[in-house]
DRENLOMI-104541 format. One record per residue (C-alpha): y, z, x; residue in one letter. Coordinates in nm, 3 decimals. Layout:
! residues N
r py:Y pz:Z px:X residu:A;
...
! end
This chain:
! residues 367
r py:0.000 pz:0.000 px:0.000 residu:X;
r py:0.238 pz:0.090 px:0.280 residu:X;
r py:0.157 pz:-0.240 px:0.450 residu:X;
r py:0.240 pz:-0.430 px:0.129 residu:X;
r py:0.568 pz:-0.244 px:0.098 residu:X;
r py:0.654 pz:-0.329 px:0.459 residu:X;
r py:0.587 pz:-0.697 px:0.388 residu:X;
r py:0.804 pz:-0.683 px:0.076 residu:X;
r py:1.083 pz:-0.511 px:0.267 residu:X;
r py:1.066 pz:-0.774 px:0.542 residu:X;
r py:1.078 pz:-1.053 px:0.285 residu:X;
r py:1.376 pz:-0.892 px:0.112 residu:X;
r py:1.556 pz:-0.856 px:0.446 residu:X;
r py:1.489 pz:-1.223 px:0.529 residu:X;
r py:1.620 pz:-1.332 px:0.189 residu:X;
r py:1.932 pz:-1.120 px:0.234 residu:X;
r py:2.000 pz:-1.266 px:0.579 residu:X;
r py:1.941 pz:-1.618 px:0.444 residu:X;
r py:2.179 pz:-1.551 px:0.154 residu:X;
r py:2.447 pz:-1.418 px:0.387 residu:X;
r py:2.408 pz:-1.719 px:0.618 residu:X;
r py:2.425 pz:-1.961 px:0.325 residu:X;
r py:2.728 pz:-1.784 px:0.179 residu:X;
r py:2.907 pz:-1.798 px:0.513 residu:X;
r py:2.846 pz:-2.171 px:0.552 residu:X;
r py:2.891 pz:-2.272 px:0.189 residu:X;
r py:3.268 pz:-2.339 px:0.198 residu:X;
r py:3.229 pz:-2.629 px:0.438 residu:X;
r py:2.859 pz:-2.711 px:0.473 residu:X;
r py:2.848 pz:-2.968 px:0.193 residu:X;
r py:3.200 pz:-3.108 px:0.219 residu:X;
r py:3.257 pz:-3.467 px:0.330 residu:X;
r py:3.024 pz:-3.707 px:0.506 residu:X;
r py:2.989 pz:-3.875 px:0.843 residu:X;
r py:3.235 pz:-4.158 px:0.900 residu:X;
r py:3.078 pz:-4.504 px:0.897 residu:X;
r py:3.098 pz:-4.724 px:1.208 residu:X;
r py:3.345 pz:-4.950 px:1.024 residu:X;
r py:3.571 pz:-4.653 px:0.940 residu:X;
r py:3.568 pz:-4.531 px:1.300 residu:X;
r py:3.645 pz:-4.881 px:1.427 residu:X;
r py:3.944 pz:-4.907 px:1.192 residu:X;
r py:4.101 pz:-4.596 px:1.346 residu:X;
r py:3.987 pz:-4.654 px:1.704 residu:X;
r py:4.263 pz:-4.897 px:1.802 residu:X;
r py:4.425 pz:-4.718 px:2.096 residu:X;
r py:4.453 pz:-4.886 px:2.435 residu:X;
r py:4.413 pz:-4.661 px:2.740 residu:X;
r py:4.586 pz:-4.697 px:3.078 residu:X;
r py:4.255 pz:-4.825 px:3.219 residu:X;
r py:4.276 pz:-5.096 px:2.947 residu:X;
r py:3.974 pz:-4.968 px:2.758 residu:X;
r py:4.021 pz:-5.075 px:2.398 residu:X;
r py:4.238 pz:-5.376 px:2.482 residu:X;
r py:4.135 pz:-5.673 px:2.266 residu:X;
r py:4.116 pz:-6.031 px:2.390 residu:X;
r py:4.418 pz:-6.251 px:2.334 residu:X;
r py:4.680 pz:-6.463 px:2.499 residu:X;
r py:5.059 pz:-6.470 px:2.482 residu:X;
r py:5.349 pz:-6.656 px:2.638 residu:X;
r py:5.715 pz:-6.578 px:2.687 residu:X;
r py:5.823 pz:-6.875 px:2.473 residu:X;
r py:5.601 pz:-6.771 px:2.183 residu:X;
r py:5.722 pz:-6.415 px:2.220 residu:X;
r py:6.086 pz:-6.527 px:2.201 residu:X;
r py:6.025 pz:-6.691 px:1.863 residu:X;
r py:5.849 pz:-6.384 px:1.722 residu:X;
r py:6.119 pz:-6.159 px:1.866 residu:X;
r py:6.398 pz:-6.354 px:1.695 residu:X;
r py:6.219 pz:-6.339 px:1.360 residu:X;
r py:6.088 pz:-5.982 px:1.358 residu:X;
r py:6.241 pz:-5.773 px:1.638 residu:X;
r py:6.594 pz:-5.882 px:1.725 residu:X;
r py:6.752 pz:-5.734 px:1.412 residu:X;
r py:6.682 pz:-5.383 px:1.546 residu:X;
r py:6.658 pz:-5.436 px:1.921 residu:X;
r py:6.901 pz:-5.721 px:1.991 residu:X;
r py:6.817 pz:-6.073 px:2.106 residu:X;
r py:6.768 pz:-5.955 px:2.463 residu:X;
r py:6.637 pz:-5.605 px:2.396 residu:X;
r py:6.978 pz:-5.464 px:2.478 residu:X;
r py:7.089 pz:-5.339 px:2.137 residu:X;
r py:7.206 pz:-4.980 px:2.111 residu:X;
r py:7.292 pz:-4.994 px:1.741 residu:X;
r py:6.968 pz:-4.879 px:1.580 residu:X;
r py:6.751 pz:-4.772 px:1.874 residu:X;
r py:6.816 pz:-4.720 px:2.243 residu:X;
r py:6.778 pz:-5.037 px:2.454 residu:X;
r py:6.435 pz:-5.154 px:2.560 residu:X;
r py:6.545 pz:-5.349 px:2.865 residu:X;
r py:6.794 pz:-5.258 px:3.136 residu:X;
r py:6.841 pz:-5.018 px:3.424 residu:X;
r py:6.561 pz:-5.156 px:3.644 residu:X;
r py:6.591 pz:-5.372 px:3.956 residu:X;
r py:6.378 pz:-5.599 px:4.172 residu:X;
r py:6.341 pz:-5.312 px:4.419 residu:X;
r py:6.205 pz:-5.091 px:4.141 residu:X;
r py:5.939 pz:-5.354 px:4.068 residu:X;
r py:5.841 pz:-5.345 px:4.437 residu:X;
r py:5.836 pz:-4.967 px:4.480 residu:X;
r py:5.725 pz:-4.850 px:4.137 residu:X;
r py:6.006 pz:-4.593 px:4.128 residu:X;
r py:6.316 pz:-4.650 px:3.913 residu:X;
r py:6.619 pz:-4.561 px:4.119 residu:X;
r py:6.834 pz:-4.500 px:3.813 residu:X;
r py:6.608 pz:-4.209 px:3.715 residu:X;
r py:6.684 pz:-4.016 px:4.033 residu:X;
r py:6.923 pz:-3.718 px:4.025 residu:X;
r py:7.282 pz:-3.830 px:4.066 residu:X;
r py:7.220 pz:-4.184 px:3.942 residu:X;
r py:7.520 pz:-4.304 px:3.747 residu:X;
r py:7.342 pz:-4.492 px:3.469 residu:X;
r py:7.453 pz:-4.433 px:3.108 residu:X;
r py:7.111 pz:-4.388 px:2.945 residu:X;
r py:6.738 pz:-4.438 px:2.984 residu:X;
r py:6.582 pz:-4.755 px:2.851 residu:X;
r py:6.218 pz:-4.808 px:2.761 residu:X;
r py:6.146 pz:-5.014 px:3.073 residu:X;
r py:6.300 pz:-4.744 px:3.291 residu:X;
r py:6.069 pz:-4.475 px:3.155 residu:X;
r py:5.732 pz:-4.628 px:3.067 residu:X;
r py:5.475 pz:-4.606 px:3.347 residu:X;
r py:5.184 pz:-4.805 px:3.205 residu:X;
r py:5.197 pz:-5.150 px:3.050 residu:X;
r py:4.912 pz:-5.050 px:2.818 residu:X;
r py:5.152 pz:-4.805 px:2.650 residu:X;
r py:5.380 pz:-5.092 px:2.552 residu:X;
r py:5.093 pz:-5.305 px:2.421 residu:X;
r py:4.951 pz:-5.013 px:2.224 residu:X;
r py:5.283 pz:-4.913 px:2.066 residu:X;
r py:5.378 pz:-5.266 px:1.964 residu:X;
r py:5.032 pz:-5.317 px:1.818 residu:X;
r py:5.023 pz:-5.002 px:1.606 residu:X;
r py:5.388 pz:-4.950 px:1.508 residu:X;
r py:5.578 pz:-5.278 px:1.507 residu:X;
r py:5.758 pz:-5.441 px:1.342 residu:X;
r py:5.933 pz:-5.142 px:1.188 residu:X;
r py:5.909 pz:-5.264 px:0.830 residu:X;
r py:5.553 pz:-5.401 px:0.856 residu:X;
r py:5.352 pz:-5.212 px:1.122 residu:X;
r py:5.009 pz:-5.341 px:1.228 residu:X;
r py:5.078 pz:-5.690 px:1.094 residu:X;
r py:5.099 pz:-5.865 px:1.433 residu:X;
r py:4.792 pz:-6.046 px:1.561 residu:X;
r py:4.663 pz:-5.973 px:1.912 residu:X;
r py:4.812 pz:-6.300 px:2.037 residu:X;
r py:5.150 pz:-6.208 px:1.887 residu:X;
r py:5.142 pz:-5.865 px:2.053 residu:X;
r py:5.066 pz:-6.027 px:2.390 residu:X;
r py:5.352 pz:-6.272 px:2.334 residu:X;
r py:5.608 pz:-6.008 px:2.233 residu:X;
r py:5.509 pz:-5.798 px:2.533 residu:X;
r py:5.539 pz:-6.102 px:2.761 residu:X;
r py:5.892 pz:-6.160 px:2.631 residu:X;
r py:5.992 pz:-5.798 px:2.704 residu:X;
r py:5.840 pz:-5.809 px:3.053 residu:X;
r py:6.021 pz:-6.134 px:3.125 residu:X;
r py:6.353 pz:-5.986 px:3.011 residu:X;
r py:6.292 pz:-5.699 px:3.256 residu:X;
r py:6.212 pz:-5.952 px:3.532 residu:X;
r py:5.861 pz:-5.814 px:3.573 residu:X;
r py:5.694 pz:-6.151 px:3.505 residu:X;
r py:5.813 pz:-6.513 px:3.529 residu:X;
r py:5.884 pz:-6.719 px:3.219 residu:X;
r py:5.570 pz:-6.930 px:3.269 residu:X;
r py:5.339 pz:-6.627 px:3.304 residu:X;
r py:5.046 pz:-6.627 px:3.059 residu:X;
r py:4.964 pz:-6.274 px:2.948 residu:X;
r py:4.606 pz:-6.197 px:2.846 residu:X;
r py:4.345 pz:-5.921 px:2.871 residu:X;
r py:4.285 pz:-6.006 px:3.238 residu:X;
r py:4.632 pz:-6.089 px:3.370 residu:X;
r py:4.781 pz:-5.775 px:3.214 residu:X;
r py:4.604 pz:-5.574 px:3.485 residu:X;
r py:4.808 pz:-5.761 px:3.742 residu:X;
r py:5.126 pz:-5.673 px:3.553 residu:X;
r py:5.051 pz:-5.302 px:3.589 residu:X;
r py:5.109 pz:-5.335 px:3.965 residu:X;
r py:5.465 pz:-5.456 px:3.888 residu:X;
r py:5.577 pz:-5.196 px:3.634 residu:X;
r py:5.910 pz:-5.052 px:3.760 residu:X;
r py:5.814 pz:-4.689 px:3.691 residu:X;
r py:5.438 pz:-4.711 px:3.759 residu:X;
r py:5.461 pz:-4.445 px:4.031 residu:X;
r py:5.699 pz:-4.224 px:3.837 residu:X;
r py:5.442 pz:-4.054 px:3.615 residu:X;
r py:5.309 pz:-3.720 px:3.741 residu:X;
r py:4.940 pz:-3.666 px:3.667 residu:X;
r py:4.826 pz:-3.309 px:3.619 residu:X;
r py:4.458 pz:-3.358 px:3.700 residu:X;
r py:4.340 pz:-3.036 px:3.537 residu:X;
r py:4.480 pz:-3.150 px:3.203 residu:X;
r py:4.293 pz:-3.482 px:3.222 residu:X;
r py:3.944 pz:-3.342 px:3.282 residu:X;
r py:3.730 pz:-3.143 px:3.041 residu:X;
r py:3.648 pz:-2.864 px:3.284 residu:X;
r py:4.000 pz:-2.836 px:3.427 residu:X;
r py:4.161 pz:-2.498 px:3.489 residu:X;
r py:4.493 pz:-2.582 px:3.328 residu:X;
r py:4.836 pz:-2.589 px:3.487 residu:X;
r py:4.976 pz:-2.254 px:3.376 residu:X;
r py:5.008 pz:-1.965 px:3.620 residu:X;
r py:5.186 pz:-1.719 px:3.393 residu:X;
r py:5.307 pz:-1.386 px:3.534 residu:X;
r py:5.503 pz:-1.282 px:3.225 residu:X;
r py:5.409 pz:-0.958 px:3.053 residu:X;
r py:5.159 pz:-1.016 px:2.774 residu:X;
r py:5.122 pz:-0.653 px:2.658 residu:X;
r py:5.243 pz:-0.485 px:2.340 residu:X;
r py:5.336 pz:-0.818 px:2.184 residu:X;
r py:5.468 pz:-0.834 px:1.832 residu:X;
r py:5.193 pz:-0.832 px:1.571 residu:X;
r py:5.345 pz:-1.134 px:1.396 residu:X;
r py:5.513 pz:-1.428 px:1.563 residu:X;
r py:5.705 pz:-1.679 px:1.354 residu:X;
r py:5.783 pz:-2.019 px:1.502 residu:X;
r py:5.994 pz:-2.248 px:1.288 residu:X;
r py:6.274 pz:-2.499 px:1.297 residu:X;
r py:6.544 pz:-2.548 px:1.039 residu:X;
r py:6.881 pz:-2.704 px:0.977 residu:X;
r py:7.189 pz:-2.530 px:0.842 residu:X;
r py:7.249 pz:-2.598 px:0.473 residu:X;
r py:7.549 pz:-2.825 px:0.533 residu:X;
r py:7.339 pz:-3.058 px:0.752 residu:X;
r py:7.010 pz:-3.035 px:0.564 residu:X;
r py:7.037 pz:-3.378 px:0.400 residu:X;
r py:7.252 pz:-3.547 px:0.662 residu:X;
r py:6.987 pz:-3.819 px:0.696 residu:X;
r py:6.885 pz:-3.833 px:0.333 residu:X;
r py:6.570 pz:-3.684 px:0.189 residu:X;
r py:6.321 pz:-3.657 px:0.475 residu:X;
r py:6.033 pz:-3.622 px:0.231 residu:X;
r py:6.107 pz:-3.962 px:0.074 residu:X;
r py:6.117 pz:-4.126 px:0.415 residu:X;
r py:5.758 pz:-4.032 px:0.505 residu:X;
r py:5.488 pz:-4.291 px:0.458 residu:X;
r py:5.230 pz:-4.164 px:0.213 residu:X;
r py:4.948 pz:-4.133 px:0.468 residu:X;
r py:4.772 pz:-3.810 px:0.562 residu:X;
r py:4.857 pz:-3.453 px:0.473 residu:X;
r py:5.190 pz:-3.412 px:0.656 residu:X;
r py:5.505 pz:-3.430 px:0.444 residu:X;
r py:5.869 pz:-3.405 px:0.538 residu:X;
r py:6.087 pz:-3.135 px:0.386 residu:X;
r py:6.249 pz:-3.210 px:0.052 residu:X;
r py:6.606 pz:-3.188 px:0.181 residu:X;
r py:6.755 pz:-3.253 px:-0.162 residu:X;
r py:6.656 pz:-2.894 px:-0.245 residu:X;
r py:6.767 pz:-2.571 px:-0.073 residu:X;
r py:6.536 pz:-2.445 px:0.200 residu:X;
r py:6.259 pz:-2.216 px:0.067 residu:X;
r py:6.324 pz:-1.845 px:0.112 residu:X;
r py:5.966 pz:-1.724 px:0.108 residu:X;
r py:5.628 pz:-1.844 px:0.233 residu:X;
r py:5.490 pz:-1.866 px:-0.121 residu:X;
r py:5.783 pz:-2.083 px:-0.227 residu:X;
r py:5.729 pz:-2.313 px:0.072 residu:X;
r py:5.360 pz:-2.345 px:-0.013 residu:X;
r py:5.441 pz:-2.430 px:-0.373 residu:X;
r py:5.681 pz:-2.704 px:-0.265 residu:X;
r py:5.422 pz:-2.842 px:-0.022 residu:X;
r py:5.156 pz:-2.840 px:-0.292 residu:X;
r py:5.379 pz:-3.048 px:-0.519 residu:X;
r py:5.488 pz:-3.292 px:-0.246 residu:X;
r py:5.209 pz:-3.551 px:-0.292 residu:X;
r py:5.279 pz:-3.574 px:-0.665 residu:X;
r py:5.652 pz:-3.598 px:-0.602 residu:X;
r py:5.603 pz:-3.879 px:-0.351 residu:X;
r py:5.354 pz:-4.062 px:-0.566 residu:X;
r py:5.618 pz:-4.083 px:-0.836 residu:X;
r py:5.895 pz:-4.155 px:-0.590 residu:X;
r py:6.054 pz:-3.818 px:-0.669 residu:X;
r py:6.130 pz:-3.926 px:-1.025 residu:X;
r py:5.946 pz:-3.961 px:-1.352 residu:X;
r py:5.892 pz:-4.310 px:-1.478 residu:X;
r py:6.160 pz:-4.441 px:-1.709 residu:X;
r py:6.043 pz:-4.589 px:-2.033 residu:X;
r py:6.061 pz:-4.964 px:-2.090 residu:X;
r py:6.180 pz:-5.243 px:-1.862 residu:X;
r py:6.217 pz:-5.144 px:-1.500 residu:X;
r py:5.916 pz:-4.972 px:-1.341 residu:X;
r py:6.104 pz:-4.714 px:-1.135 residu:X;
r py:5.784 pz:-4.553 px:-1.007 residu:X;
r py:5.665 pz:-4.884 px:-0.860 residu:X;
r py:6.008 pz:-4.947 px:-0.711 residu:X;
r py:6.014 pz:-4.607 px:-0.542 residu:X;
r py:5.666 pz:-4.665 px:-0.401 residu:X;
r py:5.786 pz:-4.993 px:-0.251 residu:X;
r py:6.082 pz:-4.815 px:-0.092 residu:X;
r py:5.852 pz:-4.563 px:0.074 residu:X;
r py:5.581 pz:-4.808 px:0.177 residu:X;
r py:5.831 pz:-5.040 px:0.347 residu:X;
r py:6.040 pz:-4.763 px:0.511 residu:X;
r py:6.354 pz:-4.861 px:0.319 residu:X;
r py:6.462 pz:-4.497 px:0.287 residu:X;
r py:6.457 pz:-4.458 px:0.664 residu:X;
r py:6.780 pz:-4.661 px:0.673 residu:X;
r py:6.921 pz:-4.620 px:0.320 residu:X;
r py:6.989 pz:-4.287 px:0.151 residu:X;
r py:7.004 pz:-4.258 px:-0.227 residu:X;
r py:7.364 pz:-4.137 px:-0.229 residu:X;
r py:7.456 pz:-4.117 px:0.140 residu:X;
r py:7.493 pz:-4.374 px:0.416 residu:X;
r py:7.232 pz:-4.356 px:0.691 residu:X;
r py:7.183 pz:-4.656 px:0.920 residu:X;
r py:7.270 pz:-4.880 px:0.628 residu:X;
r py:7.462 pz:-4.826 px:0.303 residu:X;
r py:7.348 pz:-4.587 px:0.031 residu:X;
r py:7.168 pz:-4.736 px:-0.268 residu:X;
r py:7.439 pz:-4.590 px:-0.493 residu:X;
r py:7.706 pz:-4.778 px:-0.295 residu:X;
r py:7.516 pz:-5.104 px:-0.330 residu:X;
r py:7.475 pz:-5.050 px:-0.702 residu:X;
r py:7.849 pz:-4.993 px:-0.741 residu:X;
r py:7.939 pz:-5.296 px:-0.528 residu:X;
r py:7.716 pz:-5.549 px:-0.704 residu:X;
r py:7.705 pz:-5.410 px:-1.060 residu:X;
r py:7.955 pz:-5.665 px:-1.197 residu:X;
r py:7.856 pz:-5.961 px:-0.977 residu:X;
r py:7.714 pz:-6.245 px:-1.187 residu:X;
r py:7.447 pz:-6.359 px:-0.940 residu:X;
r py:7.385 pz:-6.013 px:-0.795 residu:X;
r py:7.010 pz:-6.013 px:-0.851 residu:X;
r py:6.956 pz:-6.349 px:-0.682 residu:X;
r py:7.191 pz:-6.247 px:-0.399 residu:X;
r py:7.008 pz:-5.919 px:-0.336 residu:X;
r py:6.668 pz:-6.087 px:-0.339 residu:X;
r py:6.784 pz:-6.322 px:-0.063 residu:X;
r py:6.943 pz:-6.040 px:0.140 residu:X;
r py:6.631 pz:-5.823 px:0.118 residu:X;
r py:6.402 pz:-6.111 px:0.208 residu:X;
r py:6.606 pz:-6.261 px:0.495 residu:X;
r py:6.801 pz:-5.961 px:0.626 residu:X;
r py:7.138 pz:-6.003 px:0.792 residu:X;
r py:7.446 pz:-5.822 px:0.917 residu:X;
r py:7.821 pz:-5.807 px:0.861 residu:X;
r py:7.848 pz:-5.718 px:0.492 residu:X;
r py:7.819 pz:-5.342 px:0.544 residu:X;
r py:7.896 pz:-5.332 px:0.915 residu:X;
r py:7.757 pz:-5.466 px:1.242 residu:X;
r py:7.415 pz:-5.296 px:1.224 residu:X;
r py:7.164 pz:-5.566 px:1.121 residu:X;
r py:6.899 pz:-5.530 px:0.853 residu:X;
r py:6.558 pz:-5.674 px:0.944 residu:X;
r py:6.410 pz:-5.937 px:0.711 residu:X;
r py:6.151 pz:-5.807 px:0.466 residu:X;
r py:5.939 pz:-6.121 px:0.464 residu:X;
r py:5.623 pz:-5.920 px:0.388 residu:X;
r py:5.738 pz:-5.860 px:0.028 residu:X;
r py:5.615 pz:-6.083 px:-0.253 residu:X;
r py:5.850 pz:-6.257 px:-0.495 residu:X;
r py:5.766 pz:-6.000 px:-0.764 residu:X;
r py:5.831 pz:-5.710 px:-0.527 residu:X;
r py:6.164 pz:-5.856 px:-0.418 residu:X;
r py:6.271 pz:-5.896 px:-0.780 residu:X;
r py:6.167 pz:-5.539 px:-0.863 residu:X;
r py:6.366 pz:-5.392 px:-0.574 residu:X;
r py:6.674 pz:-5.599 px:-0.657 residu:X;
r py:6.660 pz:-5.483 px:-1.019 residu:X;
r py:6.617 pz:-5.123 px:-0.913 residu:X;
r py:6.920 pz:-5.140 px:-0.680 residu:X;
r py:7.136 pz:-5.287 px:-0.955 residu:X;
r py:7.035 pz:-5.034 px:-1.221 residu:X;
r py:7.063 pz:-4.737 px:-0.988 residu:X;
r py:6.850 pz:-4.426 px:-0.957 residu:X;
r py:6.783 pz:-4.251 px:-1.287 residu:X;
r py:6.862 pz:-3.879 px:-1.289 residu:X;
! end
């Protein structure tokens, strides 16, 4: 009898341990699934400094010049020199820098007004990778591999790194690396590049009796909170990260902040507004604004890089051909009407999308 009881007790103990183990793993054990090879391949697009991940392709300076004029010059200038929207891409490097791999204008005491992309970047793969994943601004990831090679060839030619007849491809790009003006300017901390490294921190600061709670945060004063429009509306609707809703006061408590964050996806999905009945589909219009980064340059009621939507609505409200005019301006871009800063063409939009945006601008945001 005692032996039976011992067996029962052992079985009960095993069941209890199993239950505890299952309970501990339950919150995550059955969530999600393994990514498929196709899903991994879709995300695995980075190009490393050793050129692993670089796809085959070919580009020329002449082809790159044509693409640049159509898709890049409106923000970066015809020769990569524009300082209107972004800092210049080209400038500040010399033939000696190409030879030595050290940019003289980066040295202490150098009297150069600002740092350009070609002054700073150490690896040519960084340029290829960034153009491929993030450009053009209004339609990222739409360039083919050949177009990326061509745009990069044009930039390298402007910086006098390659000749105008140089053909850039997956093999010749390795030769270009030996000509990058700042190729020897990047410091490599070996321990941070290897899995079993020891790290680079030798901290002697006191680490005793630290505060039990450390709060790290960044914020803007109320008067500057919406200086660049609503940050939340300017985020692309990808992933879990959302910008702050700067049209509202900053949250005072953690629970309030969490509540705002929980509502952010729904707010963005509806463009921050409820749909208006009949006629104009304001929800669809707001989604187009976010998906094409329009709100990165245009605020609803405040000027950012370009004019506010409310200013455009007021300007064109009584113009007879306003809708047709706006469709052409959105599609083809331009400069001069609202100042010297150019607007890139939005050629990726369909005729129906162009018409919807033009109608939305003319009717104004519904409150």
